[in-house]
ChimeraX commands (.cxc) that place a marker at each C-alpha (Angstrom):
marker #1 position 2.18,-9.63,16.03 radius 0.5
marker #1 position 0.38,-6.87,14.32 radius 0.5
marker #1 position -2.77,-8.77,14.55 radius 0.5
marker #1 position -2.53,-8.77,18.25 radius 0.5
marker #1 position -1.53,-5.45,18.56 radius 0.5
marker #1 position -4.63,-4.43,16.36 radius 0.5
marker #1 position -6.83,-6.52,18.81 radius 0.5
marker #1 position -5.01,-5.36,21.84 radius 0.5
marker #1 position -5.65,-1.16,20.31 radius 0.5
marker #1 position -9.56,-1.83,20.08 radius 0.5
marker #1 position -9.93,-3.73,23.56 radius 0.5
marker #1 position -10.40,-6.97,22.18 radius 0.5
marker #1 position -8.87,-10.61,22.40 radius 0.5
marker #1 position -8.16,-13.76,19.76 radius 0.5
marker #1 position -11.37,-15.36,21.01 radius 0.5
marker #1 position -13.56,-12.56,19.73 radius 0.5
marker #1 position -12.85,-12.94,16.49 radius 0.5
marker #1 position -15.14,-14.90,13.89 radius 0.5
marker #1 position -13.82,-13.89,10.79 radius 0.5
marker #1 position -10.74,-12.77,8.59 radius 0.5
marker #1 position -10.28,-11.45,4.93 radius 0.5
marker #1 position -7.03,-10.77,3.43 radius 0.5
marker #1 position -5.45,-10.19,-0.13 radius 0.5
marker #1 position -5.24,-13.34,-2.76 radius 0.5
marker #1 position -1.23,-12.00,-3.02 radius 0.5
marker #1 position -0.70,-12.20,0.87 radius 0.5
marker #1 position 1.16,-15.89,1.56 radius 0.5
marker #1 position -0.45,-15.98,5.22 radius 0.5
marker #1 position -2.86,-18.39,5.38 radius 0.5
marker #1 position -6.07,-17.58,7.31 radius 0.5
marker #1 position -6.16,-20.91,8.99 radius 0.5
marker #1 position -2.51,-20.74,10.26 radius 0.5
marker #1 position -2.41,-17.11,11.18 radius 0.5
marker #1 position -5.94,-18.09,12.96 radius 0.5
marker #1 position -3.77,-20.90,15.24 radius 0.5
marker #1 position -0.89,-18.52,15.39 radius 0.5
marker #1 position -2.40,-15.61,17.21 radius 0.5
marker #1 position -4.88,-17.83,19.04 radius 0.5
marker #1 position -8.00,-17.14,17.22 radius 0.5
marker #1 position -10.71,-20.00,17.51 radius 0.5
marker #1 position -13.74,-20.93,15.28 radius 0.5
marker #1 position -14.35,-19.06,12.19 radius 0.5
marker #1 position -17.92,-18.10,10.37 radius 0.5
marker #1 position -16.05,-16.50,7.48 radius 0.5
marker #1 position -12.89,-15.84,5.70 radius 0.5
marker #1 position -12.38,-14.22,2.26 radius 0.5
marker #1 position -9.56,-13.00,-0.37 radius 0.5
marker #1 position -9.80,-10.23,-2.72 radius 0.5
marker #1 position -7.51,-10.04,-5.63 radius 0.5
marker #1 position -5.55,-7.26,-7.60 radius 0.5
marker #1 position -2.77,-6.07,-4.90 radius 0.5
marker #1 position -3.10,-2.67,-4.13 radius 0.5
marker #1 position -6.64,-2.63,-5.42 radius 0.5
marker #1 position -7.67,-5.01,-2.96 radius 0.5
marker #1 position -7.00,-2.22,0.20 radius 0.5
marker #1 position -10.66,-1.66,-0.01 radius 0.5
marker #1 position -11.98,-4.61,-1.51 radius 0.5
marker #1 position -10.82,-6.61,1.95 radius 0.5
marker #1 position -12.68,-3.89,3.67 radius 0.5
marker #1 position -15.85,-4.45,1.52 radius 0.5
marker #1 position -15.52,-8.25,2.16 radius 0.5
marker #1 position -15.77,-7.28,6.32 radius 0.5
marker #1 position -18.37,-4.82,6.26 radius 0.5
marker #1 position -20.44,-7.30,4.26 radius 0.5
marker #1 position -20.11,-10.03,6.32 radius 0.5
marker #1 position -20.54,-7.93,9.89 radius 0.5
marker #1 position -23.84,-6.22,8.13 radius 0.5
marker #1 position -25.27,-9.85,7.14 radius 0.5
marker #1 position -24.76,-11.69,10.26 radius 0.5
marker #1 position -22.01,-13.86,8.98 radius 0.5
marker #1 position -19.19,-12.79,11.47 radius 0.5
marker #1 position -19.27,-10.04,14.35 radius 0.5
marker #1 position -15.75,-9.74,14.46 radius 0.5
marker #1 position -13.59,-9.74,11.41 radius 0.5
marker #1 position -9.52,-9.09,11.11 radius 0.5
marker #1 position -8.68,-7.30,7.81 radius 0.5
marker #1 position -5.02,-7.97,7.20 radius 0.5
marker #1 position -1.95,-7.91,5.09 radius 0.5
marker #1 position 1.56,-9.34,5.51 radius 0.5
marker #1 position 4.27,-8.93,2.81 radius 0.5
marker #1 position 8.18,-9.36,2.19 radius 0.5
marker #1 position 8.29,-6.94,-0.94 radius 0.5
marker #1 position 11.72,-5.36,-0.15 radius 0.5
marker #1 position 13.56,-8.71,1.28 radius 0.5
marker #1 position 11.18,-11.20,-0.40 radius 0.5
marker #1 position 9.56,-10.65,-4.14 radius 0.5
marker #1 position 10.02,-7.21,-5.64 radius 0.5
marker #1 position 7.48,-5.93,-8.03 radius 0.5
marker #1 position 9.99,-3.99,-9.81 radius 0.5
marker #1 position 12.30,-7.07,-11.01 radius 0.5
marker #1 position 9.43,-7.72,-13.42 radius 0.5
marker #1 position 6.06,-9.22,-13.22 radius 0.5
marker #1 position 7.39,-12.20,-15.88 radius 0.5
marker #1 position 9.81,-13.66,-13.24 radius 0.5
marker #1 position 8.38,-16.57,-12.13 radius 0.5
marker #1 position 5.00,-16.00,-12.05 radius 0.5
marker #1 position 2.09,-18.31,-13.57 radius 0.5
marker #1 position -1.03,-16.49,-13.11 radius 0.5
marker #1 position -4.04,-16.20,-15.66 radius 0.5
marker #1 position -2.90,-12.31,-15.73 radius 0.5
marker #1 position -0.42,-13.63,-18.06 radius 0.5
marker #1 position -3.18,-13.71,-20.58 radius 0.5
marker #1 position -3.14,-10.35,-21.01 radius 0.5
marker #1 position 0.43,-9.20,-20.23 radius 0.5
marker #1 position 1.15,-11.27,-22.99 radius 0.5
marker #1 position 0.55,-8.39,-25.17 radius 0.5
marker #1 position 2.65,-5.74,-23.58 radius 0.5
marker #1 position 5.44,-8.25,-21.89 radius 0.5
marker #1 position 7.35,-8.13,-25.26 radius 0.5
marker #1 position 7.86,-4.63,-25.88 radius 0.5
marker #1 position 9.42,-3.79,-22.40 radius 0.5
marker #1 position 6.33,-3.17,-20.36 radius 0.5
marker #1 position 7.38,-5.38,-17.48 radius 0.5
marker #1 position 6.17,-3.82,-14.37 radius 0.5
marker #1 position 3.37,-1.63,-12.66 radius 0.5
marker #1 position 5.54,1.63,-12.78 radius 0.5
marker #1 position 6.08,1.14,-16.90 radius 0.5
marker #1 position 1.96,0.01,-17.41 radius 0.5
marker #1 position 1.47,3.10,-15.49 radius 0.5
marker #1 position 4.11,5.34,-17.35 radius 0.5
marker #1 position 2.48,4.65,-20.35 radius 0.5
marker #1 position -0.91,5.97,-19.29 radius 0.5
marker #1 position 0.84,9.28,-17.75 radius 0.5
marker #1 position 2.16,9.94,-20.62 radius 0.5
marker #1 position -1.01,9.79,-22.97 radius 0.5
marker #1 position -2.67,11.94,-19.62 radius 0.5
marker #1 position 0.24,14.48,-20.00 radius 0.5
marker #1 position -0.43,14.64,-23.55 radius 0.5
marker #1 position -4.30,15.16,-23.45 radius 0.5
marker #1 position -4.11,17.84,-20.47 radius 0.5
marker #1 position -1.27,19.40,-20.49 radius 0.5
marker #1 position 0.28,17.87,-17.42 radius 0.5
marker #1 position 4.28,18.34,-16.56 radius 0.5
marker #1 position 6.79,16.66,-14.52 radius 0.5
marker #1 position 6.71,19.80,-12.17 radius 0.5
marker #1 position 3.23,18.71,-11.54 radius 0.5
marker #1 position 3.65,15.33,-10.56 radius 0.5
marker #1 position 6.15,16.70,-8.01 radius 0.5
marker #1 position 3.68,18.91,-6.67 radius 0.5
marker #1 position 2.19,15.79,-5.05 radius 0.5
marker #1 position 5.60,13.98,-4.07 radius 0.5
marker #1 position 6.49,17.35,-2.22 radius 0.5
marker #1 position 3.10,17.52,-0.38 radius 0.5
marker #1 position 3.13,14.01,0.72 radius 0.5
marker #1 position 6.93,13.86,1.91 radius 0.5
marker #1 position 5.89,16.98,3.67 radius 0.5
marker #1 position 3.74,14.70,5.80 radius 0.5
marker #1 position 6.04,11.95,6.25 radius 0.5
marker #1 position 8.61,14.69,7.52 radius 0.5
marker #1 position 6.49,14.82,11.07 radius 0.5
marker #1 position 5.90,11.19,11.08 radius 0.5
marker #1 position 8.10,9.47,13.20 radius 0.5
marker #1 position 7.13,5.96,12.04 radius 0.5
marker #1 position 7.41,7.11,8.12 radius 0.5
marker #1 position 10.87,6.07,6.16 radius 0.5
marker #1 position 11.38,9.51,5.34 radius 0.5
marker #1 position 10.98,11.01,8.42 radius 0.5
marker #1 position 13.14,14.37,8.30 radius 0.5
marker #1 position 13.94,14.05,5.32 radius 0.5
marker #1 position 12.41,16.75,3.03 radius 0.5
marker #1 position 12.16,17.08,-0.57 radius 0.5
marker #1 position 11.90,19.97,-2.88 radius 0.5
marker #1 position 10.63,20.16,-6.59 radius 0.5
marker #1 position 13.78,20.67,-8.09 radius 0.5
marker #1 position 15.45,17.40,-5.83 radius 0.5
marker #1 position 12.25,15.25,-7.40 radius 0.5
marker #1 position 12.99,16.59,-11.05 radius 0.5
marker #1 position 16.28,15.77,-10.50 radius 0.5
marker #1 position 16.07,12.19,-9.73 radius 0.5
marker #1 position 16.87,9.74,-11.72 radius 0.5
marker #1 position 14.18,8.15,-15.00 radius 0.5
marker #1 position 12.50,4.98,-13.62 radius 0.5
marker #1 position 10.25,4.50,-16.52 radius 0.5
marker #1 position 9.73,7.61,-18.69 radius 0.5
marker #1 position 7.64,9.90,-17.33 radius 0.5
marker #1 position 7.65,8.78,-13.45 radius 0.5
marker #1 position 10.66,9.56,-11.80 radius 0.5
marker #1 position 12.03,8.41,-8.32 radius 0.5
marker #1 position 10.11,9.96,-5.88 radius 0.5
marker #1 position 6.91,9.11,-8.13 radius 0.5
marker #1 position 7.11,5.90,-7.15 radius 0.5
marker #1 position 6.27,4.13,-4.02 radius 0.5
marker #1 position 8.34,1.79,-1.80 radius 0.5
marker #1 position 8.88,-1.61,-1.57 radius 0.5
marker #1 position 8.82,-2.51,1.96 radius 0.5
marker #1 position 8.65,-5.39,4.38 radius 0.5
marker #1 position 5.36,-4.99,6.62 radius 0.5
marker #1 position 2.29,-6.13,7.84 radius 0.5
marker #1 position -1.27,-4.08,8.94 radius 0.5
marker #1 position -4.50,-5.30,10.28 radius 0.5
marker #1 position -7.55,-3.50,10.76 radius 0.5
marker #1 position -10.43,-4.58,12.80 radius 0.5
marker #1 position -14.26,-4.48,12.07 radius 0.5
marker #1 position -17.39,-5.09,14.11 radius 0.5
marker #1 position -20.99,-4.28,14.67 radius 0.5
marker #1 position -21.51,-0.84,15.96 radius 0.5
marker #1 position -23.21,-2.14,19.23 radius 0.5
marker #1 position -19.81,-4.23,19.69 radius 0.5
marker #1 position -17.97,-1.25,19.02 radius 0.5
marker #1 position -19.63,0.91,21.76 radius 0.5
marker #1 position -17.91,-1.09,24.27 radius 0.5
marker #1 position -14.89,-1.10,23.34 radius 0.5
marker #1 position -11.52,0.94,24.26 radius 0.5
marker #1 position -10.91,3.31,21.60 radius 0.5
marker #1 position -13.81,5.23,19.91 radius 0.5
marker #1 position -15.21,3.97,16.64 radius 0.5
marker #1 position -15.04,5.31,13.28 radius 0.5
marker #1 position -18.46,4.18,11.45 radius 0.5
marker #1 position -18.17,3.29,7.99 radius 0.5
marker #1 position -21.11,4.72,6.07 radius 0.5
marker #1 position -20.18,3.93,2.69 radius 0.5
marker #1 position -17.44,1.18,0.91 radius 0.5
marker #1 position -17.19,0.08,-2.39 radius 0.5
marker #1 position -15.28,-1.77,-4.67 radius 0.5
marker #1 position -15.64,-1.70,-8.37 radius 0.5
marker #1 position -14.29,-3.14,-12.15 radius 0.5
marker #1 position -14.55,-1.28,-14.93 radius 0.5
marker #1 position -15.60,-2.65,-18.44 radius 0.5
marker #1 position -12.23,-3.45,-20.19 radius 0.5
marker #1 position -10.52,-3.25,-17.19 radius 0.5
marker #1 position -7.25,-5.51,-16.20 radius 0.5
marker #1 position -5.87,-5.51,-12.83 radius 0.5
marker #1 position -4.83,-2.37,-12.77 radius 0.5
marker #1 position -4.45,-0.52,-15.89 radius 0.5
marker #1 position -6.66,-1.56,-19.33 radius 0.5
marker #1 position -4.84,-1.08,-22.57 radius 0.5
marker #1 position -8.42,-2.30,-24.05 radius 0.5
marker #1 position -9.91,0.63,-24.12 radius 0.5
marker #1 position -10.34,3.94,-26.65 radius 0.5
marker #1 position -8.86,5.92,-24.25 radius 0.5
marker #1 position -6.22,5.44,-21.11 radius 0.5
marker #1 position -5.89,8.87,-19.75 radius 0.5
marker #1 position -8.23,7.92,-16.93 radius 0.5
marker #1 position -9.53,5.06,-15.19 radius 0.5
marker #1 position -13.43,4.82,-15.27 radius 0.5
marker #1 position -13.52,2.40,-12.08 radius 0.5
marker #1 position -12.58,4.89,-9.74 radius 0.5
marker #1 position -16.01,7.24,-11.12 radius 0.5
marker #1 position -17.75,3.88,-10.24 radius 0.5
marker #1 position -16.24,3.66,-6.59 radius 0.5
marker #1 position -16.67,7.49,-6.16 radius 0.5
marker #1 position -20.53,7.01,-7.25 radius 0.5
marker #1 position -21.30,4.37,-5.11 radius 0.5
marker #1 position -19.62,5.53,-1.93 radius 0.5
marker #1 position -21.15,9.08,-2.70 radius 0.5
marker #1 position -24.63,7.82,-3.28 radius 0.5
marker #1 position -24.35,5.33,0.05 radius 0.5
marker #1 position -22.89,7.97,2.24 radius 0.5
marker #1 position -24.79,10.66,1.31 radius 0.5
marker #1 position -21.90,12.86,1.25 radius 0.5
marker #1 position -20.17,14.41,-2.23 radius 0.5
marker #1 position -16.75,15.74,-2.87 radius 0.5
marker #1 position -17.88,19.24,-1.86 radius 0.5
marker #1 position -18.44,17.60,1.97 radius 0.5
marker #1 position -14.79,15.89,2.16 radius 0.5
marker #1 position -11.94,18.24,3.92 radius 0.5
marker #1 position -9.20,15.37,4.10 radius 0.5
marker #1 position -8.31,12.23,2.06 radius 0.5
marker #1 position -5.95,9.06,2.57 radius 0.5
marker #1 position -5.52,7.93,-1.80 radius 0.5
marker #1 position -3.72,5.28,-3.07 radius 0.5
marker #1 position -0.54,6.42,-3.92 radius 0.5
marker #1 position 1.43,3.84,-5.62 radius 0.5
marker #1 position 2.31,6.48,-8.14 radius 0.5
marker #1 position 1.57,10.04,-8.04 radius 0.5
marker #1 position -0.45,10.54,-11.15 radius 0.5
marker #1 position -2.85,8.25,-9.71 radius 0.5
marker #1 position -3.32,10.25,-6.99 radius 0.5
marker #1 position -4.37,13.04,-9.57 radius 0.5
marker #1 position -6.71,10.47,-11.90 radius 0.5
marker #1 position -8.41,9.76,-8.32 radius 0.5
marker #1 position -9.01,13.82,-7.34 radius 0.5
marker #1 position -10.57,14.09,-11.00 radius 0.5
marker #1 position -12.89,10.57,-10.45 radius 0.5
marker #1 position -13.99,11.99,-6.62 radius 0.5
marker #1 position -14.81,15.17,-8.06 radius 0.5
marker #1 position -12.23,17.25,-6.24 radius 0.5
marker #1 position -11.72,18.90,-9.68 radius 0.5
marker #1 position -12.67,18.31,-13.40 radius 0.5
marker #1 position -11.22,16.10,-15.68 radius 0.5
marker #1 position -7.41,17.64,-16.46 radius 0.5
marker #1 position -7.20,20.11,-13.38 radius 0.5
marker #1 position -5.10,18.10,-11.25 radius 0.5
marker #1 position -2.59,19.62,-12.10 radius 0.5
marker #1 position -3.92,23.00,-10.76 radius 0.5
marker #1 position -5.68,21.55,-7.86 radius 0.5
marker #1 position -2.49,20.14,-6.51 radius 0.5
marker #1 position -0.55,23.40,-6.55 radius 0.5
marker #1 position -0.36,26.15,-4.07 radius 0.5
marker #1 position -0.50,23.72,-0.90 radius 0.5
marker #1 position -3.79,22.17,-1.25 radius 0.5
marker #1 position -3.09,18.58,-0.23 radius 0.5
marker #1 position -0.91,20.11,2.48 radius 0.5
marker #1 position -1.98,20.77,6.32 radius 0.5
marker #1 position -4.21,23.76,6.23 radius 0.5
marker #1 position -5.07,23.32,2.06 radius 0.5
marker #1 position -8.04,22.41,0.63 radius 0.5
marker #1 position -7.72,18.93,0.90 radius 0.5
marker #1 position -4.65,17.52,3.13 radius 0.5
marker #1 position -3.94,14.25,1.09 radius 0.5
marker #1 position -1.78,11.12,2.94 radius 0.5
marker #1 position -1.05,12.92,5.49 radius 0.5
marker #1 position 1.32,10.36,7.07 radius 0.5
marker #1 position 3.10,9.65,4.28 radius 0.5
marker #1 position 1.60,6.63,2.68 radius 0.5
marker #1 position 2.75,4.11,0.33 radius 0.5
marker #1 position 5.28,6.62,-0.71 radius 0.5
marker #1 position 6.89,7.46,2.20 radius 0.5
marker #1 position 6.01,5.73,4.96 radius 0.5
marker #1 position 7.30,2.55,5.94 radius 0.5
marker #1 position 4.32,-0.30,5.74 radius 0.5
marker #1 position 5.94,-2.12,9.02 radius 0.5
marker #1 position 4.98,1.21,10.99 radius 0.5
marker #1 position 1.02,0.78,10.08 radius 0.5
marker #1 position -0.98,-1.02,13.23 radius 0.5
marker #1 position -4.26,0.14,13.45 radius 0.5
marker #1 position -7.83,-0.80,14.79 radius 0.5
marker #1 position -10.96,0.63,13.11 radius 0.5
marker #1 position -14.96,-0.32,13.44 radius 0.5
marker link #1:1,2 radius 0.2
marker link #1:2,3 radius 0.2
marker link #1:3,4 radius 0.2
marker link #1:4,5 radius 0.2
marker link #1:5,6 radius 0.2
marker link #1:6,7 radius 0.2
marker link #1:7,8 radius 0.2
marker link #1:8,9 radius 0.2
marker link #1:9,10 radius 0.2
marker link #1:10,11 radius 0.2
marker link #1:11,12 radius 0.2
marker link #1:12,13 radius 0.2
marker link #1:13,14 radius 0.2
marker link #1:14,15 radius 0.2
marker link #1:15,16 radius 0.2
marker link #1:16,17 radius 0.2
marker link #1:17,18 radius 0.2
marker link #1:18,19 radius 0.2
marker link #1:19,20 radius 0.2
marker link #1:20,21 radius 0.2
marker link #1:21,22 radius 0.2
marker link #1:22,23 radius 0.2
marker link #1:23,24 radius 0.2
marker link #1:24,25 radius 0.2
marker link #1:25,26 radius 0.2
marker link #1:26,27 radius 0.2
marker link #1:27,28 radius 0.2
marker link #1:28,29 radius 0.2
marker link #1:29,30 radius 0.2
marker link #1:30,31 radius 0.2
marker link #1:31,32 radius 0.2
marker link #1:32,33 radius 0.2
marker link #1:33,34 radius 0.2
marker link #1:34,35 radius 0.2
marker link #1:35,36 radius 0.2
marker link #1:36,37 radius 0.2
marker link #1:37,38 radius 0.2
marker link #1:38,39 radius 0.2
marker link #1:39,40 radius 0.2
marker link #1:40,41 radius 0.2
marker link #1:41,42 radius 0.2
marker link #1:42,43 radius 0.2
marker link #1:43,44 radius 0.2
marker link #1:44,45 radius 0.2
marker link #1:45,46 radius 0.2
marker link #1:46,47 radius 0.2
marker link #1:47,48 radius 0.2
marker link #1:48,49 radius 0.2
marker link #1:49,50 radius 0.2
marker link #1:50,51 radius 0.2
marker link #1:51,52 radius 0.2
marker link #1:52,53 radius 0.2
marker link #1:53,54 radius 0.2
marker link #1:54,55 radius 0.2
marker link #1:55,56 radius 0.2
marker link #1:56,57 radius 0.2
marker link #1:57,58 radius 0.2
marker link #1:58,59 radius 0.2
marker link #1:59,60 radius 0.2
marker link #1:60,61 radius 0.2
marker link #1:61,62 radius 0.2
marker link #1:62,63 radius 0.2
marker link #1:63,64 radius 0.2
marker link #1:64,65 radius 0.2
marker link #1:65,66 radius 0.2
marker link #1:66,67 radius 0.2
marker link #1:67,68 radius 0.2
marker link #1:68,69 radius 0.2
marker link #1:69,70 radius 0.2
marker link #1:70,71 radius 0.2
marker link #1:71,72 radius 0.2
marker link #1:72,73 radius 0.2
marker link #1:73,74 radius 0.2
marker link #1:74,75 radius 0.2
marker link #1:75,76 radius 0.2
marker link #1:76,77 radius 0.2
marker link #1:77,78 radius 0.2
marker link #1:78,79 radius 0.2
marker link #1:79,80 radius 0.2
marker link #1:80,81 radius 0.2
marker link #1:81,82 radius 0.2
marker link #1:82,83 radius 0.2
marker link #1:83,84 radius 0.2
marker link #1:84,85 radius 0.2
marker link #1:85,86 radius 0.2
marker link #1:86,87 radius 0.2
marker link #1:87,88 radius 0.2
marker link #1:88,89 radius 0.2
marker link #1:89,90 radius 0.2
marker link #1:90,91 radius 0.2
marker link #1:91,92 radius 0.2
marker link #1:92,93 radius 0.2
marker link #1:93,94 radius 0.2
marker link #1:94,95 radius 0.2
marker link #1:95,96 radius 0.2
marker link #1:96,97 radius 0.2
marker link #1:97,98 radius 0.2
marker link #1:98,99 radius 0.2
marker link #1:99,100 radius 0.2
marker link #1:100,101 radius 0.2
marker link #1:101,102 radius 0.2
marker link #1:102,103 radius 0.2
marker link #1:103,104 radius 0.2
marker link #1:104,105 radius 0.2
marker link #1:105,106 radius 0.2
marker link #1:106,107 radius 0.2
marker link #1:107,108 radius 0.2
marker link #1:108,109 radius 0.2
marker link #1:109,110 radius 0.2
marker link #1:110,111 radius 0.2
marker link #1:111,112 radius 0.2
marker link #1:112,113 radius 0.2
marker link #1:113,114 radius 0.2
marker link #1:114,115 radius 0.2
marker link #1:115,116 radius 0.2
marker link #1:116,117 radius 0.2
marker link #1:117,118 radius 0.2
marker link #1:118,119 radius 0.2
marker link #1:119,120 radius 0.2
marker link #1:120,121 radius 0.2
marker link #1:121,122 radius 0.2
marker link #1:122,123 radius 0.2
marker link #1:123,124 radius 0.2
marker link #1:124,125 radius 0.2
marker link #1:125,126 radius 0.2
marker link #1:126,127 radius 0.2
marker link #1:127,128 radius 0.2
marker link #1:128,129 radius 0.2
marker link #1:129,130 radius 0.2
marker link #1:130,131 radius 0.2
marker link #1:131,132 radius 0.2
marker link #1:132,133 radius 0.2
marker link #1:133,134 radius 0.2
marker link #1:134,135 radius 0.2
marker link #1:135,136 radius 0.2
marker link #1:136,137 radius 0.2
marker link #1:137,138 radius 0.2
marker link #1:138,139 radius 0.2
marker link #1:139,140 radius 0.2
marker link #1:140,141 radius 0.2
marker link #1:141,142 radius 0.2
marker link #1:142,143 radius 0.2
marker link #1:143,144 radius 0.2
marker link #1:144,145 radius 0.2
marker link #1:145,146 radius 0.2
marker link #1:146,147 radius 0.2
marker link #1:147,148 radius 0.2
marker link #1:148,149 radius 0.2
marker link #1:149,150 radius 0.2
marker link #1:150,151 radius 0.2
marker link #1:151,152 radius 0.2
marker link #1:152,153 radius 0.2
marker link #1:153,154 radius 0.2
marker link #1:154,155 radius 0.2
marker link #1:155,156 radius 0.2
marker link #1:156,157 radius 0.2
marker link #1:157,158 radius 0.2
marker link #1:158,159 radius 0.2
marker link #1:159,160 radius 0.2
marker link #1:160,161 radius 0.2
marker link #1:161,162 radius 0.2
marker link #1:162,163 radius 0.2
marker link #1:163,164 radius 0.2
marker link #1:164,165 radius 0.2
marker link #1:165,166 radius 0.2
marker link #1:166,167 radius 0.2
marker link #1:167,168 radius 0.2
marker link #1:168,169 radius 0.2
marker link #1:169,170 radius 0.2
marker link #1:170,171 radius 0.2
marker link #1:171,172 radius 0.2
marker link #1:172,173 radius 0.2
marker link #1:173,174 radius 0.2
marker link #1:174,175 radius 0.2
marker link #1:175,176 radius 0.2
marker link #1:176,177 radius 0.2
marker link #1:177,178 radius 0.2
marker link #1:178,179 radius 0.2
marker link #1:179,180 radius 0.2
marker link #1:180,181 radius 0.2
marker link #1:181,182 radius 0.2
marker link #1:182,183 radius 0.2
marker link #1:183,184 radius 0.2
marker link #1:184,185 radius 0.2
marker link #1:185,186 radius 0.2
marker link #1:186,187 radius 0.2
marker link #1:187,188 radius 0.2
marker link #1:188,189 radius 0.2
marker link #1:189,190 radius 0.2
marker link #1:190,191 radius 0.2
marker link #1:191,192 radius 0.2
marker link #1:192,193 radius 0.2
marker link #1:193,194 radius 0.2
marker link #1:194,195 radius 0.2
marker link #1:195,196 radius 0.2
marker link #1:196,197 radius 0.2
marker link #1:197,198 radius 0.2
marker link #1:198,199 radius 0.2
marker link #1:199,200 radius 0.2
marker link #1:200,201 radius 0.2
marker link #1:201,202 radius 0.2
marker link #1:202,203 radius 0.2
marker link #1:203,204 radius 0.2
marker link #1:204,205 radius 0.2
marker link #1:205,206 radius 0.2
marker link #1:206,207 radius 0.2
marker link #1:207,208 radius 0.2
marker link #1:208,209 radius 0.2
marker link #1:209,210 radius 0.2
marker link #1:210,211 radius 0.2
marker link #1:211,212 radius 0.2
marker link #1:212,213 radius 0.2
marker link #1:213,214 radius 0.2
marker link #1:214,215 radius 0.2
marker link #1:215,216 radius 0.2
marker link #1:216,217 radius 0.2
marker link #1:217,218 radius 0.2
marker link #1:218,219 radius 0.2
marker link #1:219,220 radius 0.2
marker link #1:220,221 radius 0.2
marker link #1:221,222 radius 0.2
marker link #1:222,223 radius 0.2
marker link #1:223,224 radius 0.2
marker link #1:224,225 radius 0.2
marker link #1:225,226 radius 0.2
marker link #1:226,227 radius 0.2
marker link #1:227,228 radius 0.2
marker link #1:228,229 radius 0.2
marker link #1:229,230 radius 0.2
marker link #1:230,231 radius 0.2
marker link #1:231,232 radius 0.2
marker link #1:232,233 radius 0.2
marker link #1:233,234 radius 0.2
marker link #1:234,235 radius 0.2
marker link #1:235,236 radius 0.2
marker link #1:236,237 radius 0.2
marker link #1:237,238 radius 0.2
marker link #1:238,239 radius 0.2
marker link #1:239,240 radius 0.2
marker link #1:240,241 radius 0.2
marker link #1:241,242 radius 0.2
marker link #1:242,243 radius 0.2
marker link #1:243,244 radius 0.2
marker link #1:244,245 radius 0.2
marker link #1:245,246 radius 0.2
marker link #1:246,247 radius 0.2
marker link #1:247,248 radius 0.2
marker link #1:248,249 radius 0.2
marker link #1:249,250 radius 0.2
marker link #1:250,251 radius 0.2
marker link #1:251,252 radius 0.2
marker link #1:252,253 radius 0.2
marker link #1:253,254 radius 0.2
marker link #1:254,255 radius 0.2
marker link #1:255,256 radius 0.2
marker link #1:256,257 radius 0.2
marker link #1:257,258 radius 0.2
marker link #1:258,259 radius 0.2
marker link #1:259,260 radius 0.2
marker link #1:260,261 radius 0.2
marker link #1:261,262 radius 0.2
marker link #1:262,263 radius 0.2
marker link #1:263,264 radius 0.2
marker link #1:264,265 radius 0.2
marker link #1:265,266 radius 0.2
marker link #1:266,267 radius 0.2
marker link #1:267,268 radius 0.2
marker link #1:268,269 radius 0.2
marker link #1:269,270 radius 0.2
marker link #1:270,271 radius 0.2
marker link #1:271,272 radius 0.2
marker link #1:272,273 radius 0.2
marker link #1:273,274 radius 0.2
marker link #1:274,275 radius 0.2
marker link #1:275,276 radius 0.2
marker link #1:276,277 radius 0.2
marker link #1:277,278 radius 0.2
marker link #1:278,279 radius 0.2
marker link #1:279,280 radius 0.2
marker link #1:280,281 radius 0.2
marker link #1:281,282 radius 0.2
marker link #1:282,283 radius 0.2
marker link #1:283,284 radius 0.2
marker link #1:284,285 radius 0.2
marker link #1:285,286 radius 0.2
marker link #1:286,287 radius 0.2
marker link #1:287,288 radius 0.2
marker link #1:288,289 radius 0.2
marker link #1:289,290 radius 0.2
marker link #1:290,291 radius 0.2
marker link #1:291,292 radius 0.2
marker link #1:292,293 radius 0.2
marker link #1:293,294 radius 0.2
marker link #1:294,295 radius 0.2
marker link #1:295,296 radius 0.2
marker link #1:296,297 radius 0.2
marker link #1:297,298 radius 0.2
marker link #1:298,299 radius 0.2
marker link #1:299,300 radius 0.2
marker link #1:300,301 radius 0.2
marker link #1:301,302 radius 0.2
marker link #1:302,303 radius 0.2
marker link #1:303,304 radius 0.2
marker link #1:304,305 radius 0.2
marker link #1:305,306 radius 0.2
marker link #1:306,307 radius 0.2
marker link #1:307,308 radius 0.2
marker link #1:308,309 radius 0.2
marker link #1:309,310 radius 0.2
marker link #1:310,311 radius 0.2
marker link #1:311,312 radius 0.2
marker link #1:312,313 radius 0.2
marker link #1:313,314 radius 0.2
marker link #1:314,315 radius 0.2
marker link #1:315,316 radius 0.2
marker link #1:316,317 radius 0.2
marker link #1:317,318 radius 0.2
marker link #1:318,319 radius 0.2
view
């Protein structure tokens, strides 16, 4: 349904689509989806691994396909029953047999069973090195909730959050509290990527993609790495920033709003530093004084994003 809505929003029909890309973790087969939606012949389809890290990886694939002429109109899609189906919070050791078990086996026996526990370990070290506190993480959570409050499609629409409420919420994996962690929700989303020439005739004003990148740093795991000498930042984020700034000709000073992956509040802070909005270790100061809110230096995740918005409401088109 969400794929049809994205196509309708763009002013396209299923017969216009000749490419599809999604996540390896998506259980919806491309061929079956194409048949169900009414999409015909495909000249391109691909999958990108690693969960949330694939969110722009799939766009990267679509852009390359269109730019090289392999396909003209690509649907980028994702659908997942993360609440009613399999939930990551129950522990990744449950019923999963993948190559990831090679490195998971080094820390699963010590109780690091969930993404929250992995990120918690990194966050502890980051806080130790740079003096970040739980109240600083709360600044990210509270600013994002202020955006969700104004989004009718958000799960937390109209429900405010204070720093005090954040600090009183239960521990999930110390130092991460309940409101530092994104929701597990059922939902789907789709974007449409096509050529600039085709986009000119479509229903919506197109957004031109000037830079898109993905990266895996040396000694990286799928979302963390305990192999490196330091675990207080993720250098693959630096690699992505370098690429997109070089492609677009822009820098941090040119950007006045951002949508940043927010599976957990500290990940927002690390990306703010990697993308040059502040120096390493200074995100705790950057997120204060409403800097991430409308009217601030960098309004961030203004739809409520992963922390507070239901994924089921996210149907969109992009060119």
